[in-house]
C-alpha positions as CSV (number, residue, x, y, z in Angstrom):
1,X,0.0,0.0,0.0
2,X,1.2,3.2,-1.0
3,X,0.2,6.2,0.8
4,X,0.5,9.5,-0.7
5,X,0.9,12.3,1.7
6,X,0.7,15.6,0.6
7,X,2.0,18.5,2.5
8,X,0.5,21.8,1.8
9,X,2.2,24.7,3.3
10,X,-0.3,26.8,5.3
11,X,-0.3,30.4,4.2
12,X,-0.5,32.6,7.3
13,X,-3.9,34.3,7.6
14,X,-4.1,38.0,7.0
15,X,-6.7,38.3,9.7
16,X,-5.4,39.5,13.0
17,X,-2.0,40.5,11.6
18,X,-0.7,43.9,12.6
19,X,0.9,45.8,9.8
20,X,2.7,49.1,9.6
21,X,-0.5,50.8,8.5
22,X,-2.2,49.6,11.7
23,X,0.6,51.0,13.9
24,X,0.5,54.3,12.0
25,X,-3.3,54.6,12.4
26,X,-3.0,53.8,16.1
27,X,-0.3,56.4,16.7
28,X,-2.2,59.1,14.8
29,X,-5.4,58.3,16.7
30,X,-3.6,58.4,20.1
31,X,-2.1,61.8,19.5
32,X,-5.3,63.1,18.0
33,X,-7.1,62.1,21.2
34,X,-4.4,63.7,23.4
35,X,-4.6,67.0,21.4
36,X,-8.4,67.0,21.4
37,X,-8.4,66.6,25.2
38,X,-5.8,69.4,25.6
39,X,-7.9,71.7,23.4
40,X,-11.0,71.0,25.5
41,X,-9.0,71.8,28.7
42,X,-7.6,75.0,27.3
43,X,-11.0,76.2,26.2
44,X,-12.4,75.5,29.6
45,X,-9.5,77.2,31.3
46,X,-9.8,80.3,29.2
47,X,-13.5,80.5,29.7
48,X,-13.1,80.4,33.5
49,X,-10.1,82.7,33.7
50,X,-9.0,85.1,30.9
51,X,-5.6,85.7,32.4
52,X,-6.5,89.3,33.3
53,X,-5.2,90.0,36.8
54,X,-6.6,93.5,37.1
55,X,-9.7,95.0,35.5
56,X,-7.9,98.3,35.3
57,X,-4.2,97.6,34.7
58,X,-3.3,101.2,33.8
59,X,-4.6,102.5,37.1
60,X,-3.0,99.6,39.0
61,X,0.3,100.6,37.4
62,X,-0.1,104.2,38.5
63,X,-0.9,103.1,42.0
64,X,2.2,100.9,42.1
65,X,4.3,103.9,41.0
66,X,2.8,105.9,43.9
67,X,3.7,103.0,46.2
68,X,7.3,103.0,45.0
69,X,7.5,106.8,45.5
70,X,6.1,106.3,49.1
71,X,8.7,103.6,49.8
72,X,11.5,106.0,48.6
73,X,10.2,108.7,51.0
74,X,10.1,106.2,53.8
75,X,13.7,105.2,53.1
76,X,14.8,108.8,53.2
77,X,13.1,109.2,56.7
78,X,15.2,106.4,58.1
79,X,12.4,105.2,60.4
80,X,12.3,101.6,61.4
81,X,9.7,99.5,63.2
82,X,9.8,96.3,65.1
83,X,6.7,94.3,66.1
84,X,6.2,92.0,69.1
85,X,3.2,89.9,70.1
86,X,3.5,89.3,73.8
87,X,1.2,86.4,75.0
88,X,-0.6,86.4,71.6
89,X,-3.1,89.0,72.8
90,X,-1.4,92.3,72.0
91,X,0.5,93.7,69.1
92,X,3.2,96.1,70.2
93,X,4.9,98.2,67.5
94,X,8.1,100.1,68.3
95,X,9.1,103.0,66.0
96,X,12.6,104.6,66.0
97,X,14.2,107.2,63.8
98,X,17.5,107.1,62.0
99,X,19.4,107.9,65.2
100,X,17.6,105.0,67.0
101,X,15.6,107.5,69.1
102,X,12.0,106.5,70.0
103,X,9.3,108.2,67.9
104,X,6.6,109.4,70.3
105,X,3.6,111.4,69.3
106,X,2.7,109.3,66.2
107,X,-0.7,108.4,65.1
108,X,-0.7,104.6,64.5
109,X,-3.5,102.7,62.7
110,X,-3.5,99.2,61.5
111,X,-5.4,96.0,60.5
112,X,-4.7,92.3,60.8
113,X,-5.8,90.1,57.9
114,X,-5.5,86.4,57.3
115,X,-3.0,85.6,54.5
116,X,-5.4,83.3,52.6
117,X,-8.9,84.6,53.3
118,X,-10.8,87.8,53.9
119,X,-12.6,86.5,56.9
120,X,-11.6,87.5,60.5
121,X,-10.2,90.9,59.7
122,X,-9.3,92.9,62.8
123,X,-9.0,96.7,63.0
124,X,-6.3,97.7,65.5
125,X,-6.6,100.7,67.8
126,X,-3.1,101.5,68.9
127,X,-2.4,103.5,72.1
128,X,0.9,105.0,73.0
129,X,2.9,103.3,75.7
130,X,5.8,105.9,75.6
131,X,9.3,105.3,74.4
132,X,8.2,104.9,70.8
133,X,6.0,101.9,71.7
134,X,2.4,101.5,70.6
135,X,0.1,98.7,71.6
136,X,-3.3,97.3,70.4
137,X,-5.2,94.3,71.6
138,X,-5.8,91.5,69.1
139,X,-6.7,87.9,68.9
140,X,-3.6,86.3,67.5
141,X,-3.8,82.6,66.7
142,X,-2.2,81.3,63.6
143,X,-0.9,83.4,60.7
144,X,-1.8,87.1,60.3
145,X,-0.6,89.9,58.0
146,X,-0.2,93.2,59.8
147,X,-0.6,96.4,57.8
148,X,-0.1,99.5,59.9
149,X,0.6,103.2,59.2
150,X,2.5,105.6,61.5
151,X,2.0,109.3,60.9
152,X,3.1,112.5,62.3
153,X,2.2,116.0,61.1
154,X,4.1,115.7,57.8
155,X,5.4,112.2,57.3
156,X,3.9,108.7,56.9
157,X,5.5,105.3,57.4
158,X,3.9,102.0,56.4
159,X,4.6,98.8,58.3
160,X,3.9,95.4,56.7
161,X,4.8,92.1,58.4
162,X,3.6,88.5,58.8
163,X,2.8,87.4,62.4
164,X,2.6,83.7,63.2
165,X,1.4,82.6,66.6
166,X,1.1,79.0,67.6
167,X,-2.4,77.8,68.4
168,X,-3.1,77.9,72.1
């Protein structure tokens, strides 16, 4: 008995085979998706914030120029101020002149504001303690920004500092 065996080479199926075209289409679709998502995010970001910091930038620039001029006047005065917060219940400001002499007879006003929020603002009523020292009662817990102004008959001096008191 003779048996004839025939061997037919199987041709690989084209179905399920990844070709260069498939890779190209996949890469193009991937980047098109990424770009489309980025465009959506950019449009949403622009709609919610236009990038404009001030509604009146020209006037804000002029105000900044006035602030710079005020800082130059203050530097020429030579006044310095130090701030203490004894027991976290009082703000004491000491103002001295260029010769390190205490500045008595000043009118001192100020406010305390939280660095990150507008709530809890405190207006400070300073009274003179003598020796260039001025005190105001305040509730100091956590971080506060002090903005105070010392004035005499002709000059003005601005004090800005961060006060940090541990929670009691």
